[in-house]
C-alpha positions as semicolon CSV with decimal commas, in nm:
position;residue;x (nm);y (nm);z (nm)
1;X;5,301;-5,900;0,200
2;X;5,358;-6,241;0,357
3;X;5,423;-6,386;0,012
4;X;5,725;-6,161;-0,026
5;X;5,896;-6,360;0,249
6;X;5,887;-6,667;0,027
7;X;5,987;-6,491;-0,295
8;X;6,354;-6,497;-0,385
9;X;6,493;-6,144;-0,381
10;X;6,684;-5,970;-0,650
11;X;6,923;-5,682;-0,604
12;X;6,724;-5,360;-0,615
13;X;6,991;-5,092;-0,655
14;X;7,364;-5,097;-0,602
15;X;7,346;-5,458;-0,489
16;X;7,103;-5,398;-0,204
17;X;6,824;-5,640;-0,132
18;X;6,521;-5,597;0,087
19;X;6,561;-5,792;0,409
20;X;6,300;-5,995;0,590
21;X;6,347;-5,750;0,879
22;X;6,174;-5,484;0,675
23;X;5,889;-5,713;0,578
24;X;5,832;-5,824;0,937
25;X;5,851;-5,462;1,052
26;X;5,580;-5,364;0,805
27;X;5,363;-5,662;0,900
28;X;5,404;-5,584;1,270
29;X;5,345;-5,213;1,235
30;X;5,039;-5,266;1,017
31;X;4,898;-5,518;1,266
32;X;4,955;-5,273;1,552
33;X;4,772;-4,995;1,371
34;X;4,489;-5,233;1,278
35;X;4,473;-5,364;1,637
36;X;4,509;-5,718;1,502
37;X;4,619;-5,917;1,807
38;X;4,663;-6,255;1,631
39;X;4,888;-6,097;1,366
40;X;5,082;-5,912;1,636
41;X;5,141;-6,235;1,825
42;X;5,251;-6,405;1,504
43;X;5,491;-6,142;1,371
44;X;5,620;-5,953;1,677
45;X;5,831;-6,247;1,800
46;X;5,980;-6,292;1,454
47;X;6,075;-5,925;1,426
48;X;6,204;-5,925;1,782
49;X;6,422;-6,228;1,718
50;X;6,580;-6,073;1,408
51;X;6,625;-5,735;1,575
52;X;6,796;-5,892;1,876
53;X;7,016;-6,112;1,657
54;X;7,129;-5,817;1,446
55;X;7,122;-5,557;1,725
56;X;6,879;-5,346;1,522
57;X;6,749;-5,107;1,787
58;X;6,483;-4,929;1,579
59;X;6,317;-5,258;1,483
60;X;6,353;-5,386;1,838
61;X;6,164;-5,078;1,956
62;X;5,891;-5,144;1,702
63;X;5,870;-5,505;1,819
64;X;5,842;-5,394;2,183
65;X;5,567;-5,147;2,092
66;X;5,382;-5,417;1,897
67;X;5,401;-5,650;2,196
68;X;5,269;-5,364;2,410
69;X;4,969;-5,326;2,183
70;X;4,908;-5,703;2,182
71;X;4,923;-5,716;2,561
72;X;4,689;-5,418;2,594
73;X;4,439;-5,576;2,360
74;X;4,450;-5,891;2,574
75;X;4,398;-5,690;2,892
76;X;4,752;-5,765;3,011
77;X;4,821;-5,412;3,125
78;X;5,140;-5,462;3,327
79;X;5,305;-5,649;3,039
80;X;5,184;-5,384;2,795
81;X;5,334;-5,104;3,002
82;X;5,667;-5,285;3,036
83;X;5,697;-5,336;2,660
84;X;5,584;-4,983;2,575
85;X;5,835;-4,835;2,820
86;X;6,111;-5,048;2,665
87;X;6,014;-4,917;2,322
88;X;6,002;-4,558;2,443
89;X;6,346;-4,590;2,602
90;X;6,496;-4,724;2,280
91;X;6,336;-4,453;2,068
92;X;6,440;-4,178;2,307
93;X;6,798;-4,309;2,295
94;X;6,781;-4,294;1,917
95;X;6,612;-3,951;1,923
96;X;6,353;-4,094;1,685
97;X;6,076;-3,839;1,731
98;X;5,821;-4,010;1,507
99;X;5,857;-4,337;1,694
100;X;5,851;-4,155;2,029
101;X;5,522;-3,991;1,932
102;X;5,370;-4,319;1,816
103;X;5,476;-4,491;2,138
104;X;5,336;-4,210;2,354
105;X;5,004;-4,259;2,171
106;X;5,008;-4,627;2,263
107;X;5,086;-4,543;2,626
108;X;4,788;-4,308;2,618
109;X;4,569;-4,586;2,482
110;X;4,690;-4,811;2,763
111;X;4,606;-4,540;3,017
112;X;4,255;-4,515;2,874
113;X;4,218;-4,893;2,898
114;X;4,313;-4,857;3,266
115;X;4,067;-4,567;3,308
116;X;4,354;-4,332;3,400
117;X;4,246;-4,018;3,216
118;X;4,515;-3,802;3,377
119;X;4,801;-4,019;3,258
120;X;4,634;-4,056;2,919
121;X;4,614;-3,679;2,888
122;X;4,986;-3,650;2,967
123;X;5,087;-3,914;2,714
124;X;4,865;-3,777;2,438
125;X;4,988;-3,425;2,514
126;X;5,347;-3,547;2,484
127;X;5,266;-3,708;2,150
128;X;5,099;-3,389;2,032
129;X;5,409;-3,189;2,121
130;X;5,634;-3,429;1,931
131;X;5,410;-3,435;1,624
132;X;5,371;-3,057;1,636
133;X;5,749;-3,005;1,646
134;X;5,780;-3,233;1,345
135;X;5,493;-3,059;1,169
136;X;5,330;-3,397;1,127
137;X;4,993;-3,229;1,092
138;X;4,765;-3,528;1,029
139;X;4,898;-3,708;1,338
140;X;4,888;-3,388;1,541
141;X;4,526;-3,328;1,440
142;X;4,422;-3,686;1,523
143;X;4,598;-3,661;1,857
144;X;4,431;-3,327;1,930
145;X;4,090;-3,482;1,859
146;X;4,166;-3,761;2,104
147;X;4,281;-3,511;2,365
148;X;3,958;-3,315;2,329
149;X;3,757;-3,626;2,417
150;X;3,942;-3,685;2,744
151;X;3,994;-3,325;2,860
């Protein structure tokens, strides 16, 4: 995927071209899901810079969440919480349920890293509610399995 950043683009349809924002977003989101801290620290600042420059709130939220994951992986829990709360606030303002659910999952993971099972249960339960409302069954099932291990 990194190579696509160096490849000249061509109009795809109706004159549109894929932007580097989208590529960085995919790199960041993939790194977050893979728990790849070095990749997160490489790509999150690039996505954040573009999102701030262009006032792209969804991608800024994804960048904040990615930073939250990177900080959690490094044991920097206060920084992780701050970034994850920023992401959650942006996604709630956008009413982006999928991103809200994903961010609640990351807050739950942070709670587990802090050994706060009660808060983790609340965050995972919130994610389960969001995924259930969306009928995002695979995510809801994974979240339910996680909940059953901490209940």
